[in-house]
N, C-alpha and C positions, 0 to 999 in steps of 0.2 A: 705485688706482681708475682710473688712466689706462688700464689694460687693459680695463675695462668700457667706458669712453667710446670707446676705439679701435674695439672690435668692434661696439658699438652703433651708432656712426657708420657703419661699413661696411654694416651691415644696415638702416640707415635707421630705427632704433628710437628713439622719442622719450621713452619713460619705461621705468623698470625693470620695471613690471608686465607688459609685453609681451615682455620679454627672456627667452629660453630658451637656456641654454648648449648644449643639444643641437643648436641651429642651427649650431654650429661644430664639426663632428666632427673637423676637422683640427688643432684646438688640442691642445697637450699635456694629458695627463690632469689635472695639477695646476692648470692654468689653468682648465679646465672645472670642477674641484672648487671653486676659490675663487669663481668666478662664480656657481656654484650656491649656495654658502654665502652670498654677498652677497645673492642673490635671496631666500633664506630669511630672512636677517637683516632685510631691508627689509620683508618681509611681516609678520614678528613685531613689528617696531618700530611699523609703522603700526597694526596691530591693537591693540597694547597702549596706544599713545598715545590712540587713539579711546576705549578703555575705561578710561582713567585708571589703568592698572596700571603706575605708574612704576617700581616695584621690578623688574618684568619687563623694562621698557625698558632700565634700566641693566644688568641681567643680560645681555640680548641684545647690548648694545654691548660689554660686557666680553668676553663669549664670542667674538664675531666678531673684534674687533680684536686682543685679546691671545692668545686660545687658538688661533684659526684663522689669522688673517692674519699676525701677528708670529711666533708660535711654530712654525707649520708652513709656511705659504706662503713667507714671506720667507727662512727658512732653506733651504728646498728651492730657491727661486729662486737664492739665492747659490751653492748647490752646482752647479746647472745652469750658471750663468754662468761659474763657475770652470772647469768641465769644457770648456765651449764656447770660452772664451778661452785655455785651455791653461795656466792658472796654478794 
């Protein structure tokens, strides 16, 4: 999540609802994708919490953190870092 806070701070964004990954066209595609996924996750989370749909809240948490962040983004980030560092 440091990635979000870094770019949000650069753009002077105070909350996630006003954050749009398209504001950063120079970011690598995977970084824009995970930021977009984070934005969608927070939107779903807030909506389902308000409507007391806790089963959908837990599904959103699981989908974002395990299926998107861990299984896709971190694996891709590791591959990019390995290529960049030459190891």
